[in-house]
Steps between C-alpha positions, in 0.01 A plus 500: 500500500860478388453796264696821496242666729645296788853614419590177323549504123318242294719228341472649150609840629790337684618331181480828309698679771767230500528514121554876489742496797735269309634799311599325182754693295271457202236291333430412142217336311578294193177484303655478153474123462238381253427204727289637786645240738844662467426832671759583767511724805865592550641619830821697458758521778836678502766395749823692550769308683871471563657282234805394701421130464440332166154375600353842580247481216367166619482620861317823413260314271425247776421786742256655251334165429455429871374854564213467252436124507164523678387795289578318175327186624190706583506673161525161333196367686294810432600526134489140386122497451531796262799360310769711667841378613715678758872537444781693665779686323801588714762760408822486702747788516848481647821700482710301254210390280277805479189320387401134479154367418385171642167354413334264741267223400125548489303392802 
């Protein structure tokens, strides 16, 4: 009961579906660290926005962080036992400043 035969996905399948529906702009794995506790799963997000106001980078970065907050928290929980950290990298593009990179803190 509660399996996919009854039309209801199992919790693990639901989590997998949610993960892949997030449509991250990219992911990266940093496995180059000699210390095995320093491995990182990087989510990459690009936000294009109007840069009319001076705080457009901060606003776009905040949107990206909110958008993937639960996903990053889940990745952190899943990865911590294996020595992985989850971190988000946000690229913001506007009209006046064609390309700005902001780097959020690790979760």
